C-alpha positions as CSV (number, residue, x, y, z in Angstrom):
1,M,-39.2,-0.1,8.1
2,N,-38.0,2.5,10.7
3,Q,-34.7,2.1,10.4
4,K,-34.4,2.7,6.9
5,F,-35.9,6.3,7.4
6,N,-33.4,6.5,10.2
7,Q,-30.9,6.2,8.4
8,A,-31.8,7.8,5.1
9,W,-32.4,10.6,7.5
10,E,-28.6,10.3,9.0
11,D,-27.2,10.1,5.7
12,Y,-28.6,13.4,4.6
13,A,-28.6,15.1,8.2
14,S,-26.1,17.4,7.2
15,S,-28.0,18.5,4.0
16,I,-30.8,19.0,5.4
17,W,-29.2,21.2,8.0
18,K,-27.6,23.4,5.7
19,A,-31.0,23.4,3.7
20,C,-33.0,24.7,6.8
21,L,-30.0,27.5,8.1
22,R,-30.3,28.6,4.4
23,F,-34.1,28.9,4.2
24,T,-34.2,30.2,7.7
25,N,-30.8,32.2,7.8
26,N,-30.9,31.8,11.6
27,P,-29.3,29.1,13.4
28,H,-32.6,28.4,16.0
29,D,-35.0,28.9,13.3
30,A,-33.5,26.1,11.7
31,E,-33.4,23.9,14.4
32,D,-37.2,23.8,14.7
33,L,-37.3,23.4,11.1
34,M,-35.1,20.0,11.5
35,Q,-37.9,18.6,13.7
36,T,-40.7,19.7,11.7
37,T,-39.0,18.5,8.8
38,W,-38.1,15.1,10.9
39,I,-42.1,14.4,12.0
40,K,-43.6,15.3,8.4
41,A,-41.1,13.6,6.3
42,Y,-41.4,9.9,9.0
43,I,-45.6,11.2,8.9
44,G,-45.7,11.4,5.1
45,W,-43.3,8.1,4.4
46,K,-45.0,5.9,6.7
47,K,-48.5,6.8,5.2
48,K,-47.2,6.1,1.1
49,P,-43.7,5.1,0.9
50,K,-41.4,6.5,-1.3
51,S,-37.4,7.2,-2.4
52,L,-35.7,9.1,0.4
53,S,-33.5,11.3,-1.3
54,K,-32.7,14.3,-0.6
55,A,-34.3,16.2,-2.7
56,Y,-37.4,15.0,-0.6
57,F,-36.4,15.5,2.7
58,T,-35.2,19.2,1.6
59,T,-38.4,19.7,-0.3
60,I,-40.2,19.5,3.2
61,A,-38.3,21.7,4.9
62,K,-38.8,24.3,2.1
63,N,-42.3,23.5,1.9
64,T,-42.9,24.0,6.0
65,W,-40.3,27.0,5.7
66,I,-43.0,29.2,3.4
67,D,-45.9,27.9,5.7
68,E,-44.1,29.0,8.5
69,T,-42.7,32.2,7.5
70,R,-46.6,32.8,5.9
71,K,-47.8,32.6,9.1
72,R,-45.4,35.7,10.7
73,K,-47.7,37.5,8.5
74,F,-50.0,37.4,11.4
75,S,-47.6,38.5,14.1
76,T,-49.3,41.3,14.7
77,I,-52.6,40.0,15.2
78,P,-53.2,40.1,19.0
79,Y,-51.8,36.6,20.7
80,E,-55.4,35.8,22.1
81,D,-57.0,35.8,18.6
82,N,-54.0,33.9,16.8
83,C,-54.6,30.0,17.4
84,Q,-55.8,29.5,14.4
85,Q,-53.0,30.1,12.3
86,F,-51.4,26.8,13.5
87,G,-54.0,24.9,11.7
88,D,-52.1,23.9,9.1
89,S,-49.0,23.3,10.3
90,T,-51.3,20.5,13.1
91,E,-53.0,19.2,10.2
92,L,-50.3,16.0,10.2
93,V,-51.9,15.5,13.8
94,T,-55.3,14.2,12.2
95,S,-53.1,10.9,11.4
96,L,-53.2,7.7,12.7
97,N,-49.7,7.5,12.8
98,F,-49.0,10.3,15.0
99,T,-50.2,8.6,18.0
100,H,-46.8,6.8,17.1
101,V,-44.9,10.1,18.1
102,L,-47.4,10.9,21.0
103,N,-46.8,7.9,22.3
104,T,-43.4,8.1,22.2
105,L,-43.2,11.6,23.4
106,V,-44.3,11.0,26.6
107,T,-43.1,7.8,27.6
108,R,-39.6,9.0,27.1
109,L,-40.2,12.9,27.9
110,T,-41.1,14.6,30.8
111,I,-44.3,16.1,30.6
112,N,-41.8,19.5,30.7
113,Q,-40.7,18.8,27.6
114,Q,-43.5,17.2,26.3
115,I,-45.9,20.1,25.9
116,L,-42.8,22.3,25.3
117,F,-41.8,20.2,22.3
118,L,-45.1,20.5,20.9
119,L,-46.1,24.2,21.6
120,S,-42.6,25.2,19.6
121,D,-41.8,21.7,17.4
122,V,-45.6,21.6,16.4
123,C,-47.3,24.4,17.3
124,R,-44.3,26.9,16.3
125,C,-44.8,29.7,19.4
126,S,-42.1,31.7,19.9
127,L,-39.9,31.3,23.2
128,K,-41.9,34.7,24.5
129,E,-45.3,33.1,23.9
130,I,-44.3,29.8,25.3
131,A,-42.7,32.2,28.3
132,F,-46.1,34.0,28.6
133,L,-48.1,30.6,28.6
134,T,-46.4,28.3,30.9
135,N,-44.5,30.8,33.4
136,M,-41.9,30.5,32.9
137,S,-39.0,32.7,32.1
138,V,-37.5,32.7,28.4
139,G,-34.2,31.3,29.0
140,A,-35.9,28.3,31.6
141,V,-38.0,27.3,28.5
142,K,-34.8,27.3,25.8
143,A,-33.1,25.5,27.9
144,A,-36.1,22.9,29.0
145,L,-36.5,22.8,25.1
146,F,-32.9,21.8,24.0
147,R,-33.4,18.7,27.0
148,A,-36.7,17.9,25.1
149,R,-35.1,18.4,21.5
150,Q,-31.6,16.0,22.5
151,K,-34.2,13.2,23.8
152,V,-36.3,13.7,20.9
153,I,-32.7,12.7,18.9
154,S,-31.7,9.9,21.1
155,E,-34.6,8.2,22.4
156,V,-38.1,9.0,20.3
157,R,-36.5,8.5,17.5
158,G,-35.9,4.8,17.1
159,N,-38.3,3.9,18.6
160,I,-41.6,4.7,17.7
161,E,-42.3,1.5,15.9
162,E,-42.6,0.5,19.9
163,V,-46.0,-0.7,21.3
164,H,-46.2,1.4,24.1
165,A,-47.9,0.5,27.3
166,L,-49.1,3.7,29.2
167,D,-51.1,3.7,32.4
168,E,-54.2,5.2,32.5
169,E,-53.6,8.9,33.0
170,E,-50.9,8.8,29.9
171,A,-53.2,7.8,27.5
172,L,-55.8,10.5,28.3
173,R,-52.6,12.8,27.9
174,V,-52.4,11.7,25.0
175,Q,-56.1,12.5,24.4
176,L,-56.0,15.6,25.1
177,Y,-53.1,16.5,23.9
178,S,-54.4,14.9,20.1
179,Q,-57.5,16.9,20.5
180,A,-55.6,20.3,21.3
181,L,-52.8,19.9,18.3
182,E,-56.1,19.4,15.7
183,K,-58.0,22.6,16.8
184,G,-55.1,24.4,17.7
185,D,-55.7,24.8,20.9
186,I,-52.5,25.6,22.6
187,Q,-53.9,27.3,25.7
188,L,-55.6,23.8,26.5
189,L,-51.9,22.0,25.4
190,A,-50.4,24.9,28.4
191,S,-53.0,24.3,31.1
192,L,-51.5,20.6,30.9
193,L,-48.5,21.5,32.4
194,T,-49.8,22.8,35.4
195,D,-49.1,20.3,38.2
196,N,-52.1,20.0,40.3
197,V,-54.0,19.3,36.7
198,C,-56.3,16.8,36.9
199,I,-56.0,14.9,33.6
200,P,-59.5,12.8,34.1
201,A,-61.6,15.4,35.4
202,L,-60.1,17.7,32.2
203,Y,-60.9,14.9,29.7
204,V,-64.1,14.6,31.4
205,Q,-64.3,18.6,30.7
206,Q,-63.2,18.0,27.1
207,Q,-65.5,15.3,26.2
208,Q,-68.3,17.5,27.8
209,A,-67.6,20.6,25.9
210,N,-67.1,19.5,22.6
211,S,-70.1,17.7,23.1
212,T,-72.4,20.6,23.8
213,L,-70.7,22.1,20.6
214,D,-71.8,19.5,18.6
215,C,-75.5,19.9,19.9
216,K,-75.2,23.1,19.1
217,M,-73.9,22.6,15.4
218,A,-76.5,20.1,14.8
219,A,-79.5,22.4,15.9
């Protein structure tokens, strides 16, 4: 079934790229839009199989870009207060199918590539925002993100259906990614890039914070 989706995507890739470029008028944004369109199209199709036509893919691309354009209207909001803008675009991560995407990312990409890809192509952060969050130069972010996207194309898409054997730290990392994406917590995502971060300790800390929040809401 996954092969059917990939074949349809390859058949229409040229048309989808032209549509993305037409919507964005910018090759960099068009590339980002292509990646997001693929993820949304795949998850939507897995939840409810439908005809994999050119119109199906381009409609998703168009609607995604409309959402992105609306978000950019809030670009004057101070960055620290801007996290909630990612809520709509990350709604797809609540789908169980997205776990396959995260599992594959964790096993196929480096930690650096995982986080930069999620920040850019899922959370829709700009290169400057990612550089600020990760203490990297814009050039370094751009180069690493290019390599991450190449790996997504060559290694992730064709292996999403595989059952991936994750070690304990990888499994906890996937859980933290899910929590961060569901909440739009881009600072949590960025913190997972730090070399000295202790994943088990951070996971426990996040669970305790969630538990405290739940108690306050119940009260």
